[in-house]
N, C-alpha and C positions, 0 to 999 in steps of 0.2 A: 339173245333175246330174249327179255323178262316181258310177259302178257299176263294180266291180271281182270279179273272183271270184280268191279265195284257195282256192289247191292247200294240205291238209297232209297228212306222210305220217302213217301208221297208228302207225307206231315214234315219230311225235314226240308221241303221247297216251300214249304209256306211262310218258313220262317215263326214269327211269333204270335200273327195271324192264324193258325192253324187251321186254315182250310186258304185255296186258292196257290198262288206263290206271290213267294215276296223276292222281287226281283235284287236286293241284294245279298240276300242269303243262295241264293241260283249264282250268282256272281261271283263270288269266292271260293263255289265248289270249281265253275267252269276257271277258273282264274290257277288253283292247284293243279286240276286234269292238266293243263296246260302245258305247265313246269315240268309235269313230269313226263308229256308224250314228248316236249319238247328234248328233252332227255333216252328218250329212246324207251321208251317203257310201251307194249302196246295195252288201250284201258280200252276197257268194252261194260256199258252202263246198262244193268236194270234200274227201273223206280218203279216202285208201290203205286198204289191211286188212293191213298189214306185220304186226299188232300180233299177229293171231290166224289169219293164212295169207298164205304168199306164192307166188303161182301155181303150180302144178309142184311142190310142195315133196316130191310126194310120188309116186315116179314108180310106186305101181301103179294110179292112178288117170290114169283115162283126162284128155287135156286139157282136153275144151268142161266136165267136170264140177268138174275141180278149181276155172277159169277162174269157174263158178257158186257153189261155195263161196267163193272170192276176194270176188267181189260180194256174196253176203251179210252176209262180214265188213265193208263199205262201212256197208250198212245198217244196222250192232248198231254201228257206231263213230258212226255220221253219229244216230243216236237218244241215246243218251248222249250225246254232245257237245251238241246240243241241247236235252237238259234241264239241263246244267248251266248251257247260254246263259239260259233258261227262268228259272233262282233266282233270275239276275243281275236280273230283272226284264228281258230281251227276249221279244218274239214274232217267233217260230219254225217255220217250214214246212219237211216234209222229203216232199224226193219222192225215186221210184225210176222207171226207164219198164218195169215192171213191177207189178204186184200183187204185193202185200205185207201181204193179210187190211188189214185196221185199222189199220194203224202207220204207215203212210205216205201220202200221198197220189198216184195216178200223173200223170208227168212232163207237162205241156201248159206251153208258153212263152207261152201267155196269162197264165194265171193265175199263173205264174213273176212275171213282171213287176209284174204285178195289186200281187202282194204285196211285193218289192220296190219297188213304190211307195209303199208302204204304210207303208211303215219297217222290214219282217220280214227276219230275216237266213233264208237259203233253202237249204237241206241239200241239195246234188242225191245222193244215195248210186247206189248198185249201176251206176255208169260205167255204157256205153253199154247193158243189156241183153246181149250176145251176148260167147261166148266170139271168146277171139284179136283180143278188142282191151285194150289197158290203160288205167288210169284217167291217164295223161299223153293219150290217145285224146278222152277222156268230157270229160276237162278245155278242152281246147279246146274242141270240141264245143260243149258249153253256155257257155264265155264269149260263143265267136260267135253263138250263138242268143238266148244277153240282149243281144246289141248292146254289150256289154262295153268300156270303152276301156281297160280291162290287167287279162296275168293276173298276182295275186299269189305266185309260188313259194318257201316257206319251208322252207329243204335244212337239211339238216346242217350246210352248206359256205356260206363268205359271198362267194357270185357264181360264176363264169363263168370256170376257167381253161384254158390251151390245153392242158393234162395234169391228169392226177388230183395235187391237193395232195397227198395223204393219204401216196402212191408216190413223188414227187416234190418234193423240198424245192424246184427251183428251179420249178416253176410259175408263170406268170404269169398275174392275173387282167387280166380285160379291167372296163373303168368302161364302160364300152362298148361292143358290136358289136353287128349290123346278125345279121338271123334267116337272111338269104343265109349268112355267115359260117356262121354258124352249124349248118348245114343240110350245104352245103359240106366243114365239115371234124370233125360227125357230132365234136360236142364233149358230148352226150351232158345235152343240157342238159333236155329230156322226150327219149321215143323219138324215130325217125329220121317214124313215117308221122306222129305228133301235132306234129312239128315240119316237117315237109313241107305239114300243112294249117293252121298256125302261118301259114308264112310265105305260101301263096295264099290267105289268105284278110285279112290286112295288119292278123294281134293282136297287139302287142307285148308282152311280158313284162318283167318284175323280181325279179328272184332276188337272196334275200337268207337270211342265216343267223336260222333261227327264235327263238332262244336268245339273241339282242340285246335290249338293251335298247329296248324299244317297240317292235321291230321290225316285228310290224306295222302299230302303228298310223301307223310311219313313211309305210313301204311304199304303204302305203292311202293317205295324204294326198301323196303321187307326193315326196315325198324319195326321192332316191338314199341306200342303208347298204349297196349290194352294186353287180351290172353291170344295168342295160338293156341289157333285147334291143328292137330296133329294127324297124319298115319299114321299107318304102320304097310312098309311098300315089300 
């Protein structure tokens, strides 16, 4: 049974509006996830909060509280996206590492795996629950805990490059690269702490462009449409 963890940026949910939600965009993501869950691929999802708040957006706010605002932004994103998924007939669970009243369930590895095995899509909101840790760290942590086969990183670019392709037209894209090289060259696939965690726990990743045709479904099926980040076993 294949199990994947999909990372979406908050900005991706906003579409061309760049803030808030774009229902058509989220529905398109939901249709792809429904297709793969109907095939039996167990799917968990982490969503960033950048469509509402990017850490330390205000210099007047202390870092801990700024990060807490960001965590709550991811909770809003997961609740909204979960409801769009449910409108298409999927069963979902939203889990957080801290209590959010009756809106979410408190994270438990055992309950999360039970939900995945029951065919539900599990949303992990709230990051790690601690300040100073990015959503990237939360993604890798949850993937390791869930014993996922692979992390699917849906980005605005179509893979991993040796430099920023938006700034350097000569940038070279890798079809495949090792996590060791990603860490050594600081290629920015995920932040450095998350990259080291992925390397040390041998968690592979597939990096692809979100707005490519059926890009999520193809990645979940193991089809390379971007860059495969490999690990040493």
